[in-house]
mmCIF entry with sequence, helices, sheets and N, C-alpha, C, O atoms, coordinates in Angstrom:
data_MODEL
# 
_entry.id   MODEL 
# 
_entity.id                         1 
_entity.type                       polymer 
_entity.pdbx_number_of_molecules   1 
# 
_entity_poly.entity_id                      1 
_entity_poly.type                           'polypeptide(L)' 
_entity_poly.nstd_linkage                   no 
_entity_poly.nstd_monomer                   no 
_entity_poly.pdbx_seq_one_letter_code       MDQGKIVAILTGAISILLAIAYLIIVQILDFRGEMIPAPVSQLPLAILGVIKI 
_entity_poly.pdbx_seq_one_letter_code_can   MDQGKIVAILTGAISILLAIAYLIIVQILDFRGEMIPAPVSQLPLAILGVIKI 
_entity_poly.pdbx_strand_id                 A 
# 
loop_
_entity_poly_seq.entity_id 
_entity_poly_seq.num 
_entity_poly_seq.mon_id 
_entity_poly_seq.hetero 
1 1  MET n 
1 2  ASP n 
1 3  GLN n 
1 4  GLY n 
1 5  LYS n 
1 6  ILE n 
1 7  VAL n 
1 8  ALA n 
1 9  ILE n 
1 10 LEU n 
1 11 THR n 
1 12 GLY n 
1 13 ALA n 
1 14 ILE n 
1 15 SER n 
1 16 ILE n 
1 17 LEU n 
1 18 LEU n 
1 19 ALA n 
1 20 ILE n 
1 21 ALA n 
1 22 TYR n 
1 23 LEU n 
1 24 ILE n 
1 25 ILE n 
1 26 VAL n 
1 27 GLN n 
1 28 ILE n 
1 29 LEU n 
1 30 ASP n 
1 31 PHE n 
1 32 ARG n 
1 33 GLY n 
1 34 GLU n 
1 35 MET n 
1 36 ILE n 
1 37 PRO n 
1 38 ALA n 
1 39 PRO n 
1 40 VAL n 
1 41 SER n 
1 42 GLN n 
1 43 LEU n 
1 44 PRO n 
1 45 LEU n 
1 46 ALA n 
1 47 ILE n 
1 48 LEU n 
1 49 GLY n 
1 50 VAL n 
1 51 ILE n 
1 52 LYS n 
1 53 ILE n 
# 
_struct_asym.id          A 
_struct_asym.entity_id   1 
# 
loop_
_struct_conf.conf_type_id 
_struct_conf.id 
_struct_conf.pdbx_PDB_helix_id 
_struct_conf.beg_label_comp_id 
_struct_conf.beg_label_asym_id 
_struct_conf.beg_label_seq_id 
_struct_conf.pdbx_beg_PDB_ins_code 
_struct_conf.end_label_comp_id 
_struct_conf.end_label_asym_id 
_struct_conf.end_label_seq_id 
_struct_conf.pdbx_end_PDB_ins_code 
_struct_conf.beg_auth_comp_id 
_struct_conf.beg_auth_asym_id 
_struct_conf.beg_auth_seq_id 
_struct_conf.end_auth_comp_id 
_struct_conf.end_auth_asym_id 
_struct_conf.end_auth_seq_id 
_struct_conf.pdbx_PDB_helix_class 
_struct_conf.details 
_struct_conf.pdbx_PDB_helix_length 
HELX_P HELX_P1 AA1 GLN A 3  ? PHE A 31 ? GLN A 3  PHE A 31 1 ? 29 
HELX_P HELX_P2 AA2 VAL A 40 ? GLN A 42 ? VAL A 40 GLN A 42 5 ? 3  
HELX_P HELX_P3 AA3 LEU A 45 ? LYS A 52 ? LEU A 45 LYS A 52 1 ? 8  
# 
_struct_conf_type.id          HELX_P 
_struct_conf_type.criteria    ? 
_struct_conf_type.reference   ? 
# 
loop_
_atom_site.group_PDB 
_atom_site.id 
_atom_site.type_symbol 
_atom_site.label_atom_id 
_atom_site.label_alt_id 
_atom_site.label_comp_id 
_atom_site.label_asym_id 
_atom_site.label_entity_id 
_atom_site.label_seq_id 
_atom_site.pdbx_PDB_ins_code 
_atom_site.Cartn_x 
_atom_site.Cartn_y 
_atom_site.Cartn_z 
_atom_site.occupancy 
_atom_site.B_iso_or_equiv 
_atom_site.pdbx_formal_charge 
_atom_site.auth_seq_id 
_atom_site.auth_comp_id 
_atom_site.auth_asym_id 
_atom_site.auth_atom_id 
_atom_site.pdbx_PDB_model_num 
ATOM 1   N N  . MET A 1 1  ? 45.234 8.700   -76.368 1.00 0.00 ? 1  MET A N  1 
ATOM 2   C CA . MET A 1 1  ? 44.847 7.598   -75.404 1.00 0.00 ? 1  MET A CA 1 
ATOM 3   C C  . MET A 1 1  ? 43.270 7.506   -75.527 1.00 0.00 ? 1  MET A C  1 
ATOM 4   O O  . MET A 1 1  ? 42.553 8.491   -75.701 1.00 0.00 ? 1  MET A O  1 
ATOM 5   N N  . ASP A 1 2  ? 42.845 6.281   -75.421 1.00 0.00 ? 2  ASP A N  1 
ATOM 6   C CA . ASP A 1 2  ? 41.469 6.114   -75.456 1.00 0.00 ? 2  ASP A CA 1 
ATOM 7   C C  . ASP A 1 2  ? 40.849 6.344   -73.981 1.00 0.00 ? 2  ASP A C  1 
ATOM 8   O O  . ASP A 1 2  ? 41.570 6.420   -72.986 1.00 0.00 ? 2  ASP A O  1 
ATOM 9   N N  . GLN A 1 3  ? 39.495 6.443   -73.940 1.00 0.00 ? 3  GLN A N  1 
ATOM 10  C CA . GLN A 1 3  ? 38.947 6.743   -72.520 1.00 0.00 ? 3  GLN A CA 1 
ATOM 11  C C  . GLN A 1 3  ? 39.177 5.721   -71.477 1.00 0.00 ? 3  GLN A C  1 
ATOM 12  O O  . GLN A 1 3  ? 39.365 6.063   -70.310 1.00 0.00 ? 3  GLN A O  1 
ATOM 13  N N  . GLY A 1 4  ? 39.172 4.519   -71.834 1.00 0.00 ? 4  GLY A N  1 
ATOM 14  C CA . GLY A 1 4  ? 39.476 3.338   -70.869 1.00 0.00 ? 4  GLY A CA 1 
ATOM 15  C C  . GLY A 1 4  ? 40.711 3.530   -70.095 1.00 0.00 ? 4  GLY A C  1 
ATOM 16  O O  . GLY A 1 4  ? 40.780 3.362   -68.878 1.00 0.00 ? 4  GLY A O  1 
ATOM 17  N N  . LYS A 1 5  ? 41.861 3.956   -70.993 1.00 0.00 ? 5  LYS A N  1 
ATOM 18  C CA . LYS A 1 5  ? 43.131 4.037   -70.441 1.00 0.00 ? 5  LYS A CA 1 
ATOM 19  C C  . LYS A 1 5  ? 43.220 5.271   -69.418 1.00 0.00 ? 5  LYS A C  1 
ATOM 20  O O  . LYS A 1 5  ? 43.914 5.204   -68.404 1.00 0.00 ? 5  LYS A O  1 
ATOM 21  N N  . ILE A 1 6  ? 42.502 6.345   -69.742 1.00 0.00 ? 6  ILE A N  1 
ATOM 22  C CA . ILE A 1 6  ? 42.484 7.539   -68.893 1.00 0.00 ? 6  ILE A CA 1 
ATOM 23  C C  . ILE A 1 6  ? 41.795 7.188   -67.580 1.00 0.00 ? 6  ILE A C  1 
ATOM 24  O O  . ILE A 1 6  ? 42.216 7.567   -66.487 1.00 0.00 ? 6  ILE A O  1 
ATOM 25  N N  . VAL A 1 7  ? 40.671 6.411   -67.767 1.00 0.00 ? 7  VAL A N  1 
ATOM 26  C CA . VAL A 1 7  ? 39.986 6.006   -66.504 1.00 0.00 ? 7  VAL A CA 1 
ATOM 27  C C  . VAL A 1 7  ? 40.905 5.182   -65.552 1.00 0.00 ? 7  VAL A C  1 
ATOM 28  O O  . VAL A 1 7  ? 40.987 5.400   -64.343 1.00 0.00 ? 7  VAL A O  1 
ATOM 29  N N  . ALA A 1 8  ? 41.531 4.293   -66.167 1.00 0.00 ? 8  ALA A N  1 
ATOM 30  C CA . ALA A 1 8  ? 42.501 3.397   -65.443 1.00 0.00 ? 8  ALA A CA 1 
ATOM 31  C C  . ALA A 1 8  ? 43.558 4.145   -64.725 1.00 0.00 ? 8  ALA A C  1 
ATOM 32  O O  . ALA A 1 8  ? 43.852 3.897   -63.556 1.00 0.00 ? 8  ALA A O  1 
ATOM 33  N N  . ILE A 1 9  ? 44.132 5.077   -65.448 1.00 0.00 ? 9  ILE A N  1 
ATOM 34  C CA . ILE A 1 9  ? 45.168 5.941   -64.877 1.00 0.00 ? 9  ILE A CA 1 
ATOM 35  C C  . ILE A 1 9  ? 44.620 6.763   -63.667 1.00 0.00 ? 9  ILE A C  1 
ATOM 36  O O  . ILE A 1 9  ? 45.231 6.819   -62.599 1.00 0.00 ? 9  ILE A O  1 
ATOM 37  N N  . LEU A 1 10 ? 43.461 7.383   -63.888 1.00 0.00 ? 10 LEU A N  1 
ATOM 38  C CA . LEU A 1 10 ? 42.829 8.178   -62.850 1.00 0.00 ? 10 LEU A CA 1 
ATOM 39  C C  . LEU A 1 10 ? 42.482 7.357   -61.660 1.00 0.00 ? 10 LEU A C  1 
ATOM 40  O O  . LEU A 1 10 ? 42.722 7.788   -60.532 1.00 0.00 ? 10 LEU A O  1 
ATOM 41  N N  . THR A 1 11 ? 41.932 6.202   -61.851 1.00 0.00 ? 11 THR A N  1 
ATOM 42  C CA . THR A 1 11 ? 41.614 5.262   -60.809 1.00 0.00 ? 11 THR A CA 1 
ATOM 43  C C  . THR A 1 11 ? 42.788 4.844   -59.948 1.00 0.00 ? 11 THR A C  1 
ATOM 44  O O  . THR A 1 11 ? 42.720 4.770   -58.721 1.00 0.00 ? 11 THR A O  1 
ATOM 45  N N  . GLY A 1 12 ? 43.932 4.558   -60.707 1.00 0.00 ? 12 GLY A N  1 
ATOM 46  C CA . GLY A 1 12 ? 45.090 4.166   -59.991 1.00 0.00 ? 12 GLY A CA 1 
ATOM 47  C C  . GLY A 1 12 ? 45.751 5.316   -59.186 1.00 0.00 ? 12 GLY A C  1 
ATOM 48  O O  . GLY A 1 12 ? 46.313 5.124   -58.107 1.00 0.00 ? 12 GLY A O  1 
ATOM 49  N N  . ALA A 1 13 ? 45.643 6.520   -59.786 1.00 0.00 ? 13 ALA A N  1 
ATOM 50  C CA . ALA A 1 13 ? 46.196 7.631   -59.005 1.00 0.00 ? 13 ALA A CA 1 
ATOM 51  C C  . ALA A 1 13 ? 45.324 7.934   -57.766 1.00 0.00 ? 13 ALA A C  1 
ATOM 52  O O  . ALA A 1 13 ? 45.874 8.305   -56.729 1.00 0.00 ? 13 ALA A O  1 
ATOM 53  N N  . ILE A 1 14 ? 44.011 7.793   -57.835 1.00 0.00 ? 14 ILE A N  1 
ATOM 54  C CA . ILE A 1 14 ? 43.189 7.955   -56.629 1.00 0.00 ? 14 ILE A CA 1 
ATOM 55  C C  . ILE A 1 14 ? 43.475 6.916   -55.650 1.00 0.00 ? 14 ILE A C  1 
ATOM 56  O O  . ILE A 1 14 ? 43.523 7.184   -54.449 1.00 0.00 ? 14 ILE A O  1 
ATOM 57  N N  . SER A 1 15 ? 43.677 5.678   -56.128 1.00 0.00 ? 15 SER A N  1 
ATOM 58  C CA . SER A 1 15 ? 43.977 4.590   -55.115 1.00 0.00 ? 15 SER A CA 1 
ATOM 59  C C  . SER A 1 15 ? 45.281 4.729   -54.372 1.00 0.00 ? 15 SER A C  1 
ATOM 60  O O  . SER A 1 15 ? 45.371 4.337   -53.209 1.00 0.00 ? 15 SER A O  1 
ATOM 61  N N  . ILE A 1 16 ? 46.386 5.327   -55.072 1.00 0.00 ? 16 ILE A N  1 
ATOM 62  C CA . ILE A 1 16 ? 47.629 5.601   -54.469 1.00 0.00 ? 16 ILE A CA 1 
ATOM 63  C C  . ILE A 1 16 ? 47.535 6.756   -53.525 1.00 0.00 ? 16 ILE A C  1 
ATOM 64  O O  . ILE A 1 16 ? 48.201 6.753   -52.490 1.00 0.00 ? 16 ILE A O  1 
ATOM 65  N N  . LEU A 1 17 ? 46.700 7.789   -53.848 1.00 0.00 ? 17 LEU A N  1 
ATOM 66  C CA . LEU A 1 17 ? 46.508 8.900   -52.877 1.00 0.00 ? 17 LEU A CA 1 
ATOM 67  C C  . LEU A 1 17 ? 45.710 8.350   -51.629 1.00 0.00 ? 17 LEU A C  1 
ATOM 68  O O  . LEU A 1 17 ? 46.049 8.742   -50.512 1.00 0.00 ? 17 LEU A O  1 
ATOM 69  N N  . LEU A 1 18 ? 44.788 7.564   -51.754 1.00 0.00 ? 18 LEU A N  1 
ATOM 70  C CA . LEU A 1 18 ? 44.027 7.126   -50.679 1.00 0.00 ? 18 LEU A CA 1 
ATOM 71  C C  . LEU A 1 18 ? 45.002 6.209   -49.747 1.00 0.00 ? 18 LEU A C  1 
ATOM 72  O O  . LEU A 1 18 ? 44.974 6.270   -48.518 1.00 0.00 ? 18 LEU A O  1 
ATOM 73  N N  . ALA A 1 19 ? 45.795 5.425   -50.424 1.00 0.00 ? 19 ALA A N  1 
ATOM 74  C CA . ALA A 1 19 ? 46.806 4.522   -49.566 1.00 0.00 ? 19 ALA A CA 1 
ATOM 75  C C  . ALA A 1 19 ? 47.799 5.459   -48.819 1.00 0.00 ? 19 ALA A C  1 
ATOM 76  O O  . ALA A 1 19 ? 48.093 5.216   -47.649 1.00 0.00 ? 19 ALA A O  1 
ATOM 77  N N  . ILE A 1 20 ? 48.294 6.474   -49.449 1.00 0.00 ? 20 ILE A N  1 
ATOM 78  C CA . ILE A 1 20 ? 49.159 7.357   -48.700 1.00 0.00 ? 20 ILE A CA 1 
ATOM 79  C C  . ILE A 1 20 ? 48.505 8.128   -47.571 1.00 0.00 ? 20 ILE A C  1 
ATOM 80  O O  . ILE A 1 20 ? 49.092 8.350   -46.511 1.00 0.00 ? 20 ILE A O  1 
ATOM 81  N N  . ALA A 1 21 ? 47.279 8.525   -47.832 1.00 0.00 ? 21 ALA A N  1 
ATOM 82  C CA . ALA A 1 21 ? 46.551 9.203   -46.752 1.00 0.00 ? 21 ALA A CA 1 
ATOM 83  C C  . ALA A 1 21 ? 46.276 8.260   -45.583 1.00 0.00 ? 21 ALA A C  1 
ATOM 84  O O  . ALA A 1 21 ? 46.379 8.668   -44.426 1.00 0.00 ? 21 ALA A O  1 
ATOM 85  N N  . TYR A 1 22 ? 45.937 7.037   -45.863 1.00 0.00 ? 22 TYR A N  1 
ATOM 86  C CA . TYR A 1 22 ? 45.744 5.947   -44.832 1.00 0.00 ? 22 TYR A CA 1 
ATOM 87  C C  . TYR A 1 22 ? 47.052 5.768   -44.078 1.00 0.00 ? 22 TYR A C  1 
ATOM 88  O O  . TYR A 1 22 ? 47.013 5.758   -42.847 1.00 0.00 ? 22 TYR A O  1 
ATOM 89  N N  . LEU A 1 23 ? 48.111 5.638   -44.665 1.00 0.00 ? 23 LEU A N  1 
ATOM 90  C CA . LEU A 1 23 ? 49.421 5.519   -43.977 1.00 0.00 ? 23 LEU A CA 1 
ATOM 91  C C  . LEU A 1 23 ? 49.748 6.687   -43.102 1.00 0.00 ? 23 LEU A C  1 
ATOM 92  O O  . LEU A 1 23 ? 50.321 6.542   -42.022 1.00 0.00 ? 23 LEU A O  1 
ATOM 93  N N  . ILE A 1 24 ? 49.370 7.873   -43.590 1.00 0.00 ? 24 ILE A N  1 
ATOM 94  C CA . ILE A 1 24 ? 49.752 9.158   -42.812 1.00 0.00 ? 24 ILE A CA 1 
ATOM 95  C C  . ILE A 1 24 ? 48.806 9.132   -41.562 1.00 0.00 ? 24 ILE A C  1 
ATOM 96  O O  . ILE A 1 24 ? 49.278 9.482   -40.480 1.00 0.00 ? 24 ILE A O  1 
ATOM 97  N N  . ILE A 1 25 ? 47.503 8.741   -41.650 1.00 0.00 ? 25 ILE A N  1 
ATOM 98  C CA . ILE A 1 25 ? 46.607 8.754   -40.551 1.00 0.00 ? 25 ILE A CA 1 
ATOM 99  C C  . ILE A 1 25 ? 46.987 7.639   -39.608 1.00 0.00 ? 25 ILE A C  1 
ATOM 100 O O  . ILE A 1 25 ? 46.873 7.827   -38.397 1.00 0.00 ? 25 ILE A O  1 
ATOM 101 N N  . VAL A 1 26 ? 47.416 6.524   -40.068 1.00 0.00 ? 26 VAL A N  1 
ATOM 102 C CA . VAL A 1 26 ? 47.987 5.407   -39.083 1.00 0.00 ? 26 VAL A CA 1 
ATOM 103 C C  . VAL A 1 26 ? 49.133 5.903   -38.369 1.00 0.00 ? 26 VAL A C  1 
ATOM 104 O O  . VAL A 1 26 ? 49.237 5.659   -37.167 1.00 0.00 ? 26 VAL A O  1 
ATOM 105 N N  . GLN A 1 27 ? 50.059 6.615   -39.019 1.00 0.00 ? 27 GLN A N  1 
ATOM 106 C CA . GLN A 1 27 ? 51.259 7.106   -38.392 1.00 0.00 ? 27 GLN A CA 1 
ATOM 107 C C  . GLN A 1 27 ? 50.958 8.158   -37.243 1.00 0.00 ? 27 GLN A C  1 
ATOM 108 O O  . GLN A 1 27 ? 51.596 8.173   -36.190 1.00 0.00 ? 27 GLN A O  1 
ATOM 109 N N  . ILE A 1 28 ? 49.976 8.993   -37.528 1.00 0.00 ? 28 ILE A N  1 
ATOM 110 C CA . ILE A 1 28 ? 49.589 10.013  -36.588 1.00 0.00 ? 28 ILE A CA 1 
ATOM 111 C C  . ILE A 1 28 ? 48.898 9.449   -35.392 1.00 0.00 ? 28 ILE A C  1 
ATOM 112 O O  . ILE A 1 28 ? 49.090 9.925   -34.273 1.00 0.00 ? 28 ILE A O  1 
ATOM 113 N N  . LEU A 1 29 ? 48.035 8.365   -35.626 1.00 0.00 ? 29 LEU A N  1 
ATOM 114 C CA . LEU A 1 29 ? 47.475 7.791   -34.500 1.00 0.00 ? 29 LEU A CA 1 
ATOM 115 C C  . LEU A 1 29 ? 48.435 6.963   -33.683 1.00 0.00 ? 29 LEU A C  1 
ATOM 116 O O  . LEU A 1 29 ? 48.299 6.894   -32.461 1.00 0.00 ? 29 LEU A O  1 
ATOM 117 N N  . ASP A 1 30 ? 49.444 6.304   -34.350 1.00 0.00 ? 30 ASP A N  1 
ATOM 118 C CA . ASP A 1 30 ? 50.472 5.595   -33.574 1.00 0.00 ? 30 ASP A CA 1 
ATOM 119 C C  . ASP A 1 30 ? 51.386 6.471   -32.879 1.00 0.00 ? 30 ASP A C  1 
ATOM 120 O O  . ASP A 1 30 ? 52.028 6.049   -31.917 1.00 0.00 ? 30 ASP A O  1 
ATOM 121 N N  . PHE A 1 31 ? 51.499 7.708   -33.309 1.00 0.00 ? 31 PHE A N  1 
ATOM 122 C CA . PHE A 1 31 ? 52.407 8.630   -32.710 1.00 0.00 ? 31 PHE A CA 1 
ATOM 123 C C  . PHE A 1 31 ? 51.911 9.007   -31.383 1.00 0.00 ? 31 PHE A C  1 
ATOM 124 O O  . PHE A 1 31 ? 52.701 9.313   -30.490 1.00 0.00 ? 31 PHE A O  1 
ATOM 125 N N  . ARG A 1 32 ? 50.560 8.999   -31.198 1.00 0.00 ? 32 ARG A N  1 
ATOM 126 C CA . ARG A 1 32 ? 49.996 9.413   -29.869 1.00 0.00 ? 32 ARG A CA 1 
ATOM 127 C C  . ARG A 1 32 ? 50.311 8.584   -28.758 1.00 0.00 ? 32 ARG A C  1 
ATOM 128 O O  . ARG A 1 32 ? 50.026 8.991   -27.632 1.00 0.00 ? 32 ARG A O  1 
ATOM 129 N N  . GLY A 1 33 ? 50.888 7.418   -28.922 1.00 0.00 ? 33 GLY A N  1 
ATOM 130 C CA . GLY A 1 33 ? 51.292 6.622   -27.850 1.00 0.00 ? 33 GLY A CA 1 
ATOM 131 C C  . GLY A 1 33 ? 50.475 5.414   -27.613 1.00 0.00 ? 33 GLY A C  1 
ATOM 132 O O  . GLY A 1 33 ? 49.556 5.115   -28.375 1.00 0.00 ? 33 GLY A O  1 
ATOM 133 N N  . GLU A 1 34 ? 50.806 4.678   -26.520 1.00 0.00 ? 34 GLU A N  1 
ATOM 134 C CA . GLU A 1 34 ? 50.022 3.408   -26.301 1.00 0.00 ? 34 GLU A CA 1 
ATOM 135 C C  . GLU A 1 34 ? 48.587 3.709   -25.863 1.00 0.00 ? 34 GLU A C  1 
ATOM 136 O O  . GLU A 1 34 ? 48.293 4.675   -25.159 1.00 0.00 ? 34 GLU A O  1 
ATOM 137 N N  . MET A 1 35 ? 47.743 2.838   -26.318 1.00 0.00 ? 35 MET A N  1 
ATOM 138 C CA . MET A 1 35 ? 46.290 2.973   -25.864 1.00 0.00 ? 35 MET A CA 1 
ATOM 139 C C  . MET A 1 35 ? 46.228 2.239   -24.589 1.00 0.00 ? 35 MET A C  1 
ATOM 140 O O  . MET A 1 35 ? 46.546 1.053   -24.511 1.00 0.00 ? 35 MET A O  1 
ATOM 141 N N  . ILE A 1 36 ? 45.807 2.959   -23.562 1.00 0.00 ? 36 ILE A N  1 
ATOM 142 C CA . ILE A 1 36 ? 45.685 2.478   -22.205 1.00 0.00 ? 36 ILE A CA 1 
ATOM 143 C C  . ILE A 1 36 ? 44.129 2.347   -21.921 1.00 0.00 ? 36 ILE A C  1 
ATOM 144 O O  . ILE A 1 36 ? 43.390 3.317   -22.083 1.00 0.00 ? 36 ILE A O  1 
ATOM 145 N N  . PRO A 1 37 ? 43.667 1.147   -21.502 1.00 0.00 ? 37 PRO A N  1 
ATOM 146 C CA . PRO A 1 37 ? 42.273 0.978   -21.288 1.00 0.00 ? 37 PRO A CA 1 
ATOM 147 C C  . PRO A 1 37 ? 41.842 1.709   -20.093 1.00 0.00 ? 37 PRO A C  1 
ATOM 148 O O  . PRO A 1 37 ? 42.666 2.022   -19.234 1.00 0.00 ? 37 PRO A O  1 
ATOM 149 N N  . ALA A 1 38 ? 40.533 2.013   -19.982 1.00 0.00 ? 38 ALA A N  1 
ATOM 150 C CA . ALA A 1 38 ? 39.990 2.678   -18.838 1.00 0.00 ? 38 ALA A CA 1 
ATOM 151 C C  . ALA A 1 38 ? 40.159 1.935   -17.644 1.00 0.00 ? 38 ALA A C  1 
ATOM 152 O O  . ALA A 1 38 ? 40.103 0.709   -17.735 1.00 0.00 ? 38 ALA A O  1 
ATOM 153 N N  . PRO A 1 39 ? 40.377 2.518   -16.417 1.00 0.00 ? 39 PRO A N  1 
ATOM 154 C CA . PRO A 1 39 ? 40.426 1.735   -15.227 1.00 0.00 ? 39 PRO A CA 1 
ATOM 155 C C  . PRO A 1 39 ? 39.033 1.097   -14.956 1.00 0.00 ? 39 PRO A C  1 
ATOM 156 O O  . PRO A 1 39 ? 37.973 1.619   -15.302 1.00 0.00 ? 39 PRO A O  1 
ATOM 157 N N  . VAL A 1 40 ? 39.153 -0.122  -14.282 1.00 0.00 ? 40 VAL A N  1 
ATOM 158 C CA . VAL A 1 40 ? 37.917 -0.941  -13.995 1.00 0.00 ? 40 VAL A CA 1 
ATOM 159 C C  . VAL A 1 40 ? 36.958 -0.099  -13.138 1.00 0.00 ? 40 VAL A C  1 
ATOM 160 O O  . VAL A 1 40 ? 35.741 -0.203  -13.285 1.00 0.00 ? 40 VAL A O  1 
ATOM 161 N N  . SER A 1 41 ? 37.537 0.772   -12.203 1.00 0.00 ? 41 SER A N  1 
ATOM 162 C CA . SER A 1 41 ? 36.607 1.530   -11.352 1.00 0.00 ? 41 SER A CA 1 
ATOM 163 C C  . SER A 1 41 ? 35.837 2.493   -12.201 1.00 0.00 ? 41 SER A C  1 
ATOM 164 O O  . SER A 1 41 ? 34.875 3.021   -11.643 1.00 0.00 ? 41 SER A O  1 
ATOM 165 N N  . GLN A 1 42 ? 36.062 2.800   -13.365 1.00 0.00 ? 42 GLN A N  1 
ATOM 166 C CA . GLN A 1 42 ? 35.254 3.719   -14.168 1.00 0.00 ? 42 GLN A CA 1 
ATOM 167 C C  . GLN A 1 42 ? 34.135 3.042   -14.886 1.00 0.00 ? 42 GLN A C  1 
ATOM 168 O O  . GLN A 1 42 ? 33.202 3.709   -15.333 1.00 0.00 ? 42 GLN A O  1 
ATOM 169 N N  . LEU A 1 43 ? 34.192 1.686   -15.020 1.00 0.00 ? 43 LEU A N  1 
ATOM 170 C CA . LEU A 1 43 ? 33.136 1.029   -15.650 1.00 0.00 ? 43 LEU A CA 1 
ATOM 171 C C  . LEU A 1 43 ? 31.795 1.036   -14.866 1.00 0.00 ? 43 LEU A C  1 
ATOM 172 O O  . LEU A 1 43 ? 31.807 0.970   -13.637 1.00 0.00 ? 43 LEU A O  1 
ATOM 173 N N  . PRO A 1 44 ? 30.575 1.119   -15.613 1.00 0.00 ? 44 PRO A N  1 
ATOM 174 C CA . PRO A 1 44 ? 29.381 0.953   -14.885 1.00 0.00 ? 44 PRO A CA 1 
ATOM 175 C C  . PRO A 1 44 ? 29.132 -0.415  -14.208 1.00 0.00 ? 44 PRO A C  1 
ATOM 176 O O  . PRO A 1 44 ? 29.558 -1.454  -14.712 1.00 0.00 ? 44 PRO A O  1 
ATOM 177 N N  . LEU A 1 45 ? 28.471 -0.390  -13.119 1.00 0.00 ? 45 LEU A N  1 
ATOM 178 C CA . LEU A 1 45 ? 28.266 -1.654  -12.273 1.00 0.00 ? 45 LEU A CA 1 
ATOM 179 C C  . LEU A 1 45 ? 27.550 -2.715  -13.170 1.00 0.00 ? 45 LEU A C  1 
ATOM 180 O O  . LEU A 1 45 ? 27.847 -3.898  -13.001 1.00 0.00 ? 45 LEU A O  1 
ATOM 181 N N  . ALA A 1 46 ? 26.634 -2.369  -14.103 1.00 0.00 ? 46 ALA A N  1 
ATOM 182 C CA . ALA A 1 46 ? 26.028 -3.377  -14.823 1.00 0.00 ? 46 ALA A CA 1 
ATOM 183 C C  . ALA A 1 46 ? 26.983 -4.240  -15.695 1.00 0.00 ? 46 ALA A C  1 
ATOM 184 O O  . ALA A 1 46 ? 26.846 -5.458  -15.811 1.00 0.00 ? 46 ALA A O  1 
ATOM 185 N N  . ILE A 1 47 ? 27.912 -3.551  -16.268 1.00 0.00 ? 47 ILE A N  1 
ATOM 186 C CA . ILE A 1 47 ? 29.034 -4.242  -17.048 1.00 0.00 ? 47 ILE A CA 1 
ATOM 187 C C  . ILE A 1 47 ? 29.872 -5.055  -16.145 1.00 0.00 ? 47 ILE A C  1 
ATOM 188 O O  . ILE A 1 47 ? 30.232 -6.177  -16.503 1.00 0.00 ? 47 ILE A O  1 
ATOM 189 N N  . LEU A 1 48 ? 30.216 -4.557  -14.973 1.00 0.00 ? 48 LEU A N  1 
ATOM 190 C CA . LEU A 1 48 ? 31.002 -5.445  -14.094 1.00 0.00 ? 48 LEU A CA 1 
ATOM 191 C C  . LEU A 1 48 ? 30.249 -6.754  -13.624 1.00 0.00 ? 48 LEU A C  1 
ATOM 192 O O  . LEU A 1 48 ? 30.854 -7.805  -13.415 1.00 0.00 ? 48 LEU A O  1 
ATOM 193 N N  . GLY A 1 49 ? 28.977 -6.621  -13.485 1.00 0.00 ? 49 GLY A N  1 
ATOM 194 C CA . GLY A 1 49 ? 28.185 -7.808  -13.055 1.00 0.00 ? 49 GLY A CA 1 
ATOM 195 C C  . GLY A 1 49 ? 28.132 -8.809  -14.199 1.00 0.00 ? 49 GLY A C  1 
ATOM 196 O O  . GLY A 1 49 ? 28.123 -10.008 -13.922 1.00 0.00 ? 49 GLY A O  1 
ATOM 197 N N  . VAL A 1 50 ? 28.095 -8.393  -15.492 1.00 0.00 ? 50 VAL A N  1 
ATOM 198 C CA . VAL A 1 50 ? 28.140 -9.300  -16.628 1.00 0.00 ? 50 VAL A CA 1 
ATOM 199 C C  . VAL A 1 50 ? 29.491 -9.918  -16.721 1.00 0.00 ? 50 VAL A C  1 
ATOM 200 O O  . VAL A 1 50 ? 29.565 -11.093 -17.080 1.00 0.00 ? 50 VAL A O  1 
ATOM 201 N N  . ILE A 1 51 ? 30.572 -9.242  -16.431 1.00 0.00 ? 51 ILE A N  1 
ATOM 202 C CA . ILE A 1 51 ? 31.889 -9.740  -16.566 1.00 0.00 ? 51 ILE A CA 1 
ATOM 203 C C  . ILE A 1 51 ? 32.146 -10.846 -15.543 1.00 0.00 ? 51 ILE A C  1 
ATOM 204 O O  . ILE A 1 51 ? 32.815 -11.841 -15.820 1.00 0.00 ? 51 ILE A O  1 
ATOM 205 N N  . LYS A 1 52 ? 31.560 -10.620 -14.293 1.00 0.00 ? 52 LYS A N  1 
ATOM 206 C CA . LYS A 1 52 ? 31.828 -11.569 -13.197 1.00 0.00 ? 52 LYS A CA 1 
ATOM 207 C C  . LYS A 1 52 ? 31.099 -12.883 -13.384 1.00 0.00 ? 52 LYS A C  1 
ATOM 208 O O  . LYS A 1 52 ? 31.474 -13.870 -12.749 1.00 0.00 ? 52 LYS A O  1 
ATOM 209 N N  . ILE A 1 53 ? 30.057 -12.949 -14.237 1.00 0.00 ? 53 ILE A N  1 
ATOM 210 C CA . ILE A 1 53 ? 29.187 -14.107 -14.358 1.00 0.00 ? 53 ILE A CA 1 
ATOM 211 C C  . ILE A 1 53 ? 29.931 -15.187 -15.084 1.00 0.00 ? 53 ILE A C  1 
ATOM 212 O O  . ILE A 1 53 ? 29.389 -16.270 -15.304 1.00 0.00 ? 53 ILE A O  1 
# 
């Protein structure tokens, strides 16, 4: 095999490994449950003033 073919195979293998790692990370983060926003009472007053305007 020439060098270009080896680089292409290596690049493809790295790309597949990164895709699998990404899917595993997404599954782990999704497994933690629903993301619930912070209660409004916990927000600083400056942010609340901006929202009310």
